[in-house]
Structure formats: C-alpha cells, structure tokens
MARMI-426258 format. One record per residue (C-alpha): y negated, z, x negated. Coordinates in steps of 0.02 Angstrom, whole numbers, padded with zeros to 5 digits, always signed. Layout:
// MARMI-426258
YZX/...
//
This chain:
// MARMI-426258
+00635+00744+01630/+00614+00666+01459/+00461+00581+01388/+00481+00405+01324/+00366+00389+01174/+00380+00199+01180/+00306+00200+01355/+00184+00341+01321/+00109+00269+01161/+00105+00089+01218/+00054-00046+01097/-00056+00068+00990/+00084+00115+00871/+00121-00068+00833/-00065-00102+00815/-00080+00034+00682/+00066-00037+00584/-00005-00213+00592/-00181-00157+00544/-00109-00060+00397/-00010-00212+00339/-00164-00323+00359/-00268-00202+00255/-00141-00219+00114/-00149-00409+00122/-00340-00413+00125/-00351-00288-00019/-00231-00398-00118/-00344-00547-00086/-00495-00450-00149/-00401-00390-00303/-00358-00571-00347/-00530-00645-00313/-00545-00702-00495/-00363-00756-00521/-00351-00944-00550/-00243-01031-00421/-00227-00880-00307/-00216-00926-00123/-00292-00805+00003/-00173-00744+00138/-00197-00660+00305/-00103-00605+00460/-00140-00678+00631/-00161-00506+00710/-00167-00566+00890/-00007-00669+00875/+00083-00530+00781/+00034-00400+00911/+00087-00513+01054/+00253-00540+00966/+00273-00352+00940/+00236-00314+01123/+00360-00447+01182/+00492-00378+01065/+00458-00203+01129/+00485-00258+01308/+00646-00351+01271/+00713-00251+01124/+00901-00245+01102/+00987-00088+01044/+01061-00088+00868/+01201+00032+00823/+01153+00030+00639/+00978+00008+00563/+01054-00112+00436/+01100-00237+00571/+00992-00390+00590/+00887-00379+00747/+00876-00514+00881/+00721-00588+00800/+00829-00639+00654/+00728-00543+00525/+00638-00384+00486/+00505-00405+00620/+00366-00416+00490/+00207-00509+00533/+00202-00684+00461/+00084-00707+00314/-00023-00861+00331/-00132-00949+00203/-00318-00943+00236/-00411-01109+00243/-00555-01092+00120/-00732-01134+00169/-00769-01188-00009/-00622-01179-00132/-00658-01144-00314/-00628-01271-00452/-00488-01163-00523/-00391-01173-00357/-00431-00996-00300/-00465-00989-00111/-00529-00809-00101/-00708-00791-00038/-00751-00611-00080/-00884-00596+00057/-00765-00660+00192/-00626-00546+00131/-00741-00395+00125/-00804-00429+00301/-00625-00449+00365/-00571-00291+00275/-00715-00191+00348/-00682-00257+00524/-00497-00218+00506/-00538-00040+00448/-00649-00012+00602/-00514-00082+00717/-00384+00030+00631/-00494+00181+00666/-00513+00129+00849/-00324+00108+00868/-00298+00277+00786/-00420+00359+00907/-00331+00280+01056/-00164+00343+00990/-00237+00515+00959/-00300+00517+01138/-00126+00475+01201/-00052+00620+01101/-00184+00739+01168/-00143+00682+01345/+00043+00712+01314/+00006+00886+01244/-00098+00925+01399/+00045+00867+01511/+00173+00969+01415/+00067+01126+01426/+00041+01097+01612/-00149+01108+01602/
//
C-alpha cells in the first residue's frame, strides 16, 4: 500500500508556500517604504489558499512540467494593491507599522503551518515504523 503525500500532508504544504510568498511581498513593501510612488502590495491569503485547495482536489495530470495547467497560468497567488489608510504626498502607499504588523503575523502563521506539517511527518514516520 502506498502513501499519498498529497492526502497525508493536506493543505499545509500549500499554506507554507503561500506564507513564504507573502513574506517576500511584505518584505519588499518594507524595503520600499521611502520610495516615492511605490504602491504597497499584498496577497489575499484566504482566497489564494481556497484556490489552491480547489485546484488540489480537481488537479489535472500534465505529461510535461512545461505544459500550461488548467488554471491557465503558473498557479501563483494574485498580487493585489493595498488600499492605504493615509497615503503620502509622494504617492507612496506603504505604512511601515501596518507592514511590520502584517509581516510579524505572517511569520507566526508560517511557524504554525510548519509545526502542523512537522506533526504530519512525525505521524507518517510513526505509521511507517509500526509503533
């Protein structure tokens, strides 16, 4: 009997990828906090994770990784522009405090997803050993 890692790991693998991508976007926002005209971006994590879970359930097989998948693209989460609470005169929409809070929350959620995934692997190892 074979183990299906897609079924065993559940949505946690996709959550880690999305949290990692979101961390990159938020760090980019923080790095450009003083850049005139820079528009803050973010990922709608809930929508992206729902999309990933739906795609996982109804994924089509591809014979070559270079083929376009049924979603019509690379499956990346859509980057959205953040609506500023108080935009700067120079057109920059980054609020450093908001970005830092979002980055910190994302880091904590990443750690939680990682711990869930680690628990799944430990459970699989226990099952394989027959303990």
